[in-house]
C-alpha positions as CSV (number, residue, x, y, z in Angstrom):
1,X,-11.3,12.8,-24.3
2,X,-15.0,12.8,-23.5
3,X,-16.5,11.4,-20.3
4,X,-19.9,9.9,-19.5
5,X,-21.5,11.1,-16.3
6,X,-23.3,8.6,-14.2
7,X,-26.2,9.1,-11.7
8,X,-25.3,7.4,-8.4
9,X,-27.9,6.6,-5.7
10,X,-26.4,7.7,-2.4
11,X,-27.5,6.7,1.0
12,X,-26.5,7.8,4.5
13,X,-24.5,4.6,5.1
14,X,-20.7,4.4,4.7
15,X,-21.2,3.2,1.1
16,X,-22.9,4.7,-1.9
17,X,-25.3,1.8,-2.5
18,X,-28.1,0.4,-0.5
19,X,-28.1,-3.3,-1.5
20,X,-31.3,-3.7,0.5
21,X,-33.1,-1.6,-2.1
22,X,-33.1,-3.5,-5.3
23,X,-34.6,-0.6,-7.2
24,X,-31.5,1.6,-6.7
25,X,-29.0,0.9,-9.6
26,X,-26.3,2.7,-11.5
27,X,-27.9,4.3,-14.5
28,X,-25.9,6.3,-17.0
29,X,-27.4,9.7,-17.7
30,X,-26.4,9.6,-21.3
31,X,-24.7,7.2,-23.7
32,X,-21.0,7.4,-24.7
33,X,-20.3,8.4,-28.2
34,X,-18.5,6.0,-30.5
35,X,-15.2,7.8,-30.6
36,X,-11.9,6.1,-31.7
37,X,-9.6,4.6,-29.1
38,X,-7.2,7.3,-27.7
39,X,-3.8,6.7,-29.2
40,X,-0.9,6.5,-26.7
41,X,2.6,7.4,-27.8
42,X,5.1,4.5,-28.3
43,X,7.1,5.9,-25.4
44,X,4.1,5.8,-23.1
45,X,3.2,2.2,-24.3
46,X,6.7,1.0,-23.4
47,X,6.8,2.9,-20.1
48,X,3.4,1.4,-19.1
49,X,4.9,-2.1,-19.0
50,X,7.4,-1.1,-16.3
51,X,7.2,-0.6,-12.5
52,X,9.0,2.7,-12.9
53,X,6.0,4.2,-14.7
54,X,5.2,7.7,-13.1
55,X,1.6,7.5,-12.1
56,X,1.5,11.1,-11.0
57,X,1.8,12.6,-14.5
58,X,-1.6,11.6,-15.8
59,X,-5.1,13.0,-15.7
60,X,-8.1,10.7,-15.1
61,X,-9.0,10.5,-18.8
62,X,-5.4,9.6,-19.7
63,X,-5.4,6.9,-17.0
64,X,-8.6,5.6,-18.4
65,X,-7.0,5.5,-21.9
66,X,-4.0,3.6,-20.4
67,X,-6.3,1.0,-18.8
68,X,-8.2,0.6,-22.0
69,X,-4.9,0.1,-23.9
70,X,-3.9,-2.7,-21.4
71,X,-7.1,-4.7,-22.1
72,X,-6.5,-4.4,-25.8
73,X,-2.8,-5.1,-25.6
74,X,-3.2,-8.2,-23.5
75,X,-5.7,-9.6,-26.1
76,X,-8.6,-9.6,-23.6
77,X,-10.9,-7.5,-25.8
78,X,-10.4,-9.9,-28.7
79,X,-10.3,-13.2,-26.7
80,X,-13.5,-12.5,-24.7
81,X,-15.3,-10.6,-27.4
82,X,-15.6,-7.4,-25.3
83,X,-17.4,-4.6,-27.0
84,X,-14.9,-1.7,-27.1
85,X,-17.6,0.8,-26.3
86,X,-18.8,-1.3,-23.4
87,X,-15.2,-1.4,-22.1
88,X,-15.1,2.4,-22.2
89,X,-18.4,2.7,-20.4
90,X,-17.3,0.2,-17.8
91,X,-14.0,2.0,-17.2
92,X,-15.8,5.3,-16.8
93,X,-18.2,3.8,-14.4
94,X,-15.3,2.3,-12.4
95,X,-13.7,5.7,-12.3
96,X,-16.9,7.4,-11.0
97,X,-17.2,4.9,-8.2
98,X,-13.9,5.5,-6.6
99,X,-14.1,8.2,-3.9
100,X,-11.9,11.2,-3.6
101,X,-10.0,9.8,-0.6
102,X,-6.4,10.9,0.0
103,X,-5.1,7.3,-0.7
104,X,-7.9,4.9,-1.7
105,X,-8.9,6.7,-4.9
106,X,-9.0,6.1,-8.6
107,X,-5.2,6.8,-9.0
108,X,-4.5,4.0,-6.5
109,X,-6.7,1.7,-8.6
110,X,-4.7,2.7,-11.7
111,X,-1.4,2.2,-9.8
112,X,-2.4,-1.3,-8.7
113,X,-3.6,-2.3,-12.2
114,X,-0.6,-0.8,-13.9
115,X,1.7,-2.8,-11.6
116,X,-0.3,-5.9,-12.4
117,X,0.2,-5.2,-16.1
118,X,3.9,-4.8,-15.4
119,X,4.1,-8.1,-13.6
120,X,2.2,-9.9,-16.3
121,X,4.9,-8.6,-18.7
122,X,7.9,-9.0,-16.5
123,X,7.1,-12.6,-15.4
124,X,5.7,-13.7,-18.8
125,X,2.5,-14.7,-17.1
126,X,0.7,-15.1,-20.5
127,X,2.9,-18.0,-21.2
128,X,2.1,-19.6,-17.9
129,X,-1.6,-18.7,-17.3
130,X,-4.7,-19.2,-19.5
131,X,-6.2,-15.9,-20.8
132,X,-9.1,-16.2,-18.4
133,X,-6.7,-15.9,-15.5
134,X,-5.1,-12.8,-17.0
135,X,-8.6,-11.3,-17.3
136,X,-9.3,-12.2,-13.7
137,X,-6.0,-10.6,-12.5
138,X,-6.6,-7.4,-14.4
139,X,-10.2,-7.0,-13.6
140,X,-9.7,-7.7,-9.9
141,X,-7.0,-5.1,-9.8
142,X,-9.3,-2.5,-11.4
143,X,-12.1,-3.3,-9.0
144,X,-10.2,-4.1,-5.8
145,X,-11.0,-0.9,-3.8
146,X,-14.3,0.3,-5.4
147,X,-16.2,2.8,-3.3
148,X,-13.6,2.6,-0.4
149,X,-14.9,5.0,2.2
150,X,-11.4,6.0,3.5
151,X,-11.9,4.2,6.9
152,X,-10.5,0.7,7.2
153,X,-12.0,-2.6,8.4
154,X,-11.0,-2.0,12.0
155,X,-12.9,1.2,12.0
156,X,-15.9,-0.4,10.3
157,X,-16.0,-3.2,12.9
158,X,-15.4,-1.0,16.0
159,X,-17.9,1.6,14.9
160,X,-20.4,-1.1,13.9
161,X,-21.1,0.5,10.6
162,X,-23.7,-0.8,8.2
163,X,-21.0,-2.5,6.1
164,X,-19.7,-4.4,9.2
165,X,-23.2,-5.4,10.2
166,X,-24.0,-6.5,6.6
167,X,-20.9,-8.7,6.3
168,X,-20.8,-9.9,9.9
169,X,-17.4,-8.3,10.6
170,X,-15.7,-10.5,7.9
171,X,-13.7,-8.4,5.5
172,X,-16.5,-5.8,5.3
173,X,-14.6,-3.5,2.9
174,X,-13.4,-6.2,0.5
175,X,-16.9,-7.8,0.4
176,X,-18.3,-4.4,-0.4
177,X,-15.7,-3.8,-3.2
178,X,-16.8,-7.1,-4.8
179,X,-20.5,-6.3,-4.5
180,X,-20.0,-2.8,-6.1
181,X,-17.9,-4.4,-8.9
182,X,-20.7,-6.8,-9.8
183,X,-23.4,-4.3,-9.4
184,X,-21.7,-2.3,-12.1
185,X,-21.2,-5.4,-14.3
186,X,-24.9,-6.2,-13.8
187,X,-25.8,-3.1,-15.9
188,X,-26.0,-4.3,-19.5
189,X,-24.3,-1.2,-20.8
190,X,-21.3,-1.8,-18.6
191,X,-21.1,-5.6,-18.8
192,X,-17.7,-6.5,-20.2
193,X,-18.5,-10.2,-19.7
194,X,-21.7,-10.2,-21.7
195,X,-20.3,-12.4,-24.5
196,X,-18.9,-15.2,-22.3
197,X,-21.0,-18.2,-21.5
198,X,-22.6,-18.8,-18.1
199,X,-20.0,-21.3,-16.9
200,X,-17.1,-19.1,-17.9
201,X,-18.8,-16.1,-16.2
202,X,-19.2,-18.1,-12.9
203,X,-15.5,-19.0,-13.1
204,X,-14.5,-15.3,-13.8
205,X,-16.8,-14.0,-11.0
206,X,-15.5,-16.5,-8.4
207,X,-11.9,-15.7,-9.5
208,X,-12.4,-11.9,-9.1
209,X,-14.1,-12.3,-5.7
210,X,-11.3,-14.6,-4.4
211,X,-8.6,-12.1,-5.4
212,X,-10.3,-9.0,-4.0
213,X,-11.0,-10.8,-0.7
214,X,-7.3,-11.7,-0.6
215,X,-6.4,-8.0,-0.4
216,X,-7.6,-7.9,3.2
217,X,-4.3,-7.4,5.1
218,X,-5.8,-9.4,8.1
219,X,-5.3,-12.5,5.9
220,X,-1.7,-11.6,4.9
221,X,0.1,-14.2,7.0
222,X,-2.4,-17.0,6.1
223,X,-2.0,-16.4,2.3
224,X,1.8,-15.9,2.3
225,X,2.3,-19.0,4.5
226,X,0.1,-21.0,2.1
227,X,2.2,-19.8,-0.9
228,X,5.5,-20.6,0.9
229,X,4.3,-24.2,1.3
230,X,3.8,-24.5,-2.4
231,X,6.7,-22.5,-3.8
232,X,9.4,-25.3,-3.9
233,X,7.1,-27.7,-5.8
234,X,5.0,-25.2,-7.7
235,X,2.7,-26.8,-10.3
236,X,1.0,-24.6,-12.9
237,X,-1.4,-27.5,-13.6
238,X,-2.6,-27.5,-9.9
239,X,-5.6,-25.2,-9.5
240,X,-4.9,-24.5,-5.8
241,X,-1.3,-23.5,-6.6
242,X,-2.4,-21.1,-9.3
243,X,-5.1,-19.6,-7.2
244,X,-2.7,-19.0,-4.4
245,X,-0.2,-17.4,-6.8
246,X,-2.8,-15.1,-8.2
247,X,-3.8,-14.1,-4.6
248,X,-0.1,-13.2,-3.9
249,X,0.2,-11.3,-7.1
250,X,-2.7,-9.0,-6.4
251,X,-1.4,-8.5,-2.9
252,X,2.0,-7.5,-4.3
253,X,0.4,-5.0,-6.6
254,X,-1.9,-3.6,-4.0
255,X,1.0,-2.6,-1.7
256,X,3.7,-2.0,-4.3
257,X,4.2,1.7,-4.1
258,X,7.7,1.4,-2.6
259,X,8.7,-0.7,-5.6
260,X,8.5,2.5,-7.7
261,X,11.2,5.2,-7.9
262,X,11.5,7.3,-4.7
263,X,10.0,10.4,-6.3
264,X,6.9,8.4,-7.3
265,X,6.6,6.3,-4.2
266,X,7.1,9.0,-1.5
267,X,4.0,11.1,-2.2
268,X,1.9,7.9,-1.6
269,X,3.2,7.7,2.0
270,X,1.9,11.2,2.6
271,X,-1.4,10.3,1.1
272,X,-1.7,7.2,3.2
273,X,-0.7,9.0,6.4
274,X,-3.3,11.7,5.7
275,X,-6.0,9.0,5.4
276,X,-4.7,7.3,8.6
277,X,-4.8,10.5,10.5
278,X,-8.3,11.3,9.3
279,X,-9.4,7.9,10.6
280,X,-7.5,8.1,14.0
281,X,-8.9,11.7,14.6
282,X,-12.4,10.3,14.1
283,X,-11.7,7.3,16.3
284,X,-10.5,9.6,19.1
285,X,-13.6,11.8,18.8
286,X,-15.9,8.7,18.8
287,X,-14.0,7.0,21.7
288,X,-12.8,4.1,19.6
289,X,-9.5,2.3,19.8
290,X,-6.7,4.0,17.8
291,X,-3.8,2.0,16.2
292,X,-0.4,3.5,17.1
293,X,0.7,3.4,13.4
294,X,-2.3,5.6,12.5
295,X,-1.9,8.1,15.3
296,X,-0.5,11.5,14.2
297,X,1.0,12.0,17.7
298,X,3.0,8.7,17.5
299,X,4.0,8.0,13.9
300,X,6.5,9.5,11.4
301,X,7.1,8.7,7.8
302,X,10.2,6.5,8.5
303,X,8.6,4.6,11.4
304,X,5.5,4.0,9.3
305,X,7.5,2.5,6.4
306,X,10.4,0.6,8.0
307,X,8.3,-2.0,9.7
308,X,6.0,-2.4,6.7
309,X,9.0,-2.8,4.4
310,X,10.9,-5.2,6.7
311,X,8.1,-7.5,7.8
312,X,5.5,-7.3,5.0
313,X,6.8,-6.1,1.7
314,X,10.3,-7.5,1.5
315,X,9.5,-11.0,2.8
316,X,6.6,-11.3,0.3
317,X,8.6,-10.1,-2.7
318,X,11.5,-12.3,-1.7
319,X,9.1,-15.3,-1.8
320,X,7.8,-14.3,-5.2
321,X,11.4,-14.0,-6.4
322,X,11.9,-17.7,-5.8
323,X,9.3,-18.4,-8.5
324,X,10.2,-15.4,-10.7
325,X,14.0,-14.6,-10.4
326,X,13.5,-11.6,-12.7
327,X,11.5,-9.8,-10.0
328,X,14.7,-9.3,-7.8
329,X,16.4,-6.6,-9.8
330,X,13.3,-4.7,-10.9
331,X,11.1,-4.9,-7.8
332,X,13.0,-6.3,-4.8
333,X,16.1,-4.2,-5.2
334,X,14.1,-0.9,-4.9
335,X,12.5,-2.3,-1.7
336,X,15.9,-2.9,-0.1
337,X,17.0,0.6,-1.1
338,X,13.8,2.1,0.3
339,X,14.3,0.3,3.6
340,X,17.9,1.5,3.9
341,X,16.8,5.1,3.0
342,X,14.0,5.2,5.6
343,X,16.4,3.7,8.3
344,X,18.8,6.5,7.5
345,X,16.0,9.0,7.8
346,X,15.0,7.5,11.1
347,X,18.5,7.7,12.5
348,X,18.7,11.4,11.3
349,X,15.4,12.1,13.0
350,X,16.6,10.5,16.2
351,X,19.8,12.4,16.1
352,X,17.9,15.7,15.6
353,X,15.6,14.8,18.5
354,X,18.7,14.1,20.7
355,X,20.2,17.4,19.7
356,X,16.9,19.2,20.5
357,X,16.7,17.6,23.9
358,X,20.3,18.5,24.7
359,X,19.6,22.1,23.5
360,X,16.5,22.3,25.6
361,X,18.4,20.8,28.6
362,X,21.2,23.4,28.2
363,X,18.6,26.2,27.9
364,X,16.9,25.0,31.0
365,X,20.3,24.8,32.9
366,X,21.3,28.2,31.7
367,X,17.9,29.7,32.7
368,X,18.3,28.0,36.1
369,X,21.8,29.3,36.6
370,X,20.7,32.8,35.6
371,X,17.8,32.7,38.2
372,X,20.3,31.5,40.9
373,X,22.7,34.3,40.0
374,X,19.9,36.9,40.2
375,X,18.8,35.5,43.6
376,X,22.2,35.9,45.2
377,X,22.7,39.3,43.6
378,X,19.4,40.4,45.2
379,X,20.3,38.8,48.5
380,X,23.7,40.6,48.9
381,X,22.8,43.9,47.2
382,X,24.1,46.9,49.1
383,X,21.7,49.8,49.5
384,X,23.6,53.0,48.7
385,X,20.6,55.3,48.9
386,X,20.9,58.0,51.5
């Protein structure tokens, strides 16, 4: 599969774009050829609709083909008159504007979008939402972490980066992801919304911004509490209810790795910890506060995951299950199993630490006894030399 290379204007700030310089824009170096859509096997097409999809098996071009398929399969290309070649250009440009971070990279973008595609299928969302909301959900998932620098909002704010200053410490990363997304769409050759009218574009733009801003974990309790208030009398004709649900859906997809099979989910924990440690090492070197859950000297895989599963993931998916009971078996059950597995691992780690401490204590006691024995031997040694 052929790729289009893009020229990106880089600056010394923590982002690739200087929004202060209006002359700096994304400009494709060459156009994309009009090649036919890559054909996925029937097996892949069916697997793509499920949360069990193994995201590690695919190269970037194959992931791009899968994303392209999703837009066609959901009827978004047809319903919004998206030029198929423009869709290809847009996806390539999206790919090129995710950085090679350990976690927040293009594969994570693909993971989140594929999980959204799975939830749309599993929960029959096309029967409940208008197509414009499906377009907003999918596009927000694709764009939600664009140009993530690998250092979170806490770092941006504490280090007083250009992003934090620009966005007044209010969700600096999420605001940046939105800005990059619409800077890409502002390029005519990448504008997948070029054939929608002005009013519809404003609605789509506001919808995407709302969802991307909802992925800031600092707002987690606020958003989930708001959803809980609506869940018992949920009304699909109520705009506030639907917006809140969409916010919860993208949040679910954004942090859904543990929903996947263990062999798919576990490598993501390593990737996330690597990114966390990269940040905490930098924070230490710059004299900034370090969160304990990001400190390589304090956190382990089980301790990192247990709290997140018990207090964030499981309560959120349990709430979603009240509206979509079909989620329990497919998505909530794996979370319960993951929690139990990490708790067992934690107990094993603690048992091994206890054994190590006892072993060290016995070694120290043995060494101490040996030294005492030598002392007394030397004290009462009889000199037989004549």
